[in-house]
C-alpha positions in Angstrom: 5.0 2.7 5.8 7.5 -0.1 5.2 6.1 -3.6 4.7 8.4 -5.1 7.1 6.8 -2.9 10.1 3.8 -4.9 10.1 6.0 -7.7 11.5 7.2 -5.9 14.5 5.4 -6.3 18.1 4.2 -3.2 19.5 4.7 -2.5 23.2 2.3 0.2 24.8 3.1 1.4 28.1 0.7 4.1 30.0 -2.4 5.8 28.7 -0.7 8.4 27.0 1.1 6.1 24.8 -2.1 4.2 24.3 -3.9 7.5 22.8 -1.2 8.5 20.7 -0.9 5.0 19.3 -5.0 5.1 18.5 -4.9 8.5 17.3 -2.1 7.5 14.4 -4.1 4.4 13.6 -7.2 6.4 13.1 -5.4 9.4 11.1 -4.0 6.4 8.7 -7.4 4.7 8.2 -8.6 8.6 7.2 -5.7 9.3 4.7 -6.4 6.0 3.3 -10.2 6.8 2.8 -9.3 10.4 1.4 -6.9 9.0 -1.7 -8.5 9.5 -5.1 -8.6 6.4 -7.3 -7.0 6.9 -10.6 -8.7 4.4 -13.4 -5.8 2.8 -15.4 -6.2 1.0 -18.7 -4.8 -2.2 -18.6 -4.1 -4.8 -21.8 -3.7 -8.1 -20.5 -0.6 -9.9 -22.4 -1.9 -13.5 -23.2 0.3 -15.1 -26.0 4.0 -15.4 -26.1 4.3 -12.9 -29.1 2.3 -10.5 -27.3 4.9 -10.6 -24.4 7.8 -10.8 -26.9 6.5 -7.4 -28.7 6.5 -5.6 -25.1 9.9 -6.6 -24.5 11.5 -6.7 -28.2 14.3 -3.9 -28.5 13.4 -1.2 -30.9 
């Protein structure tokens, strides 16, 4: 989902539209829970020299 879509107003008219919207929200919630988390090792760069070393052309 595009980030900008969270700023749109939603106009729901009718019971069937409401139920469809709720089904979509519930499906999205379930999909988010089913995602697997993958651990990633991260090294925090604390000094200017460490940062320069990362961006240094080889």
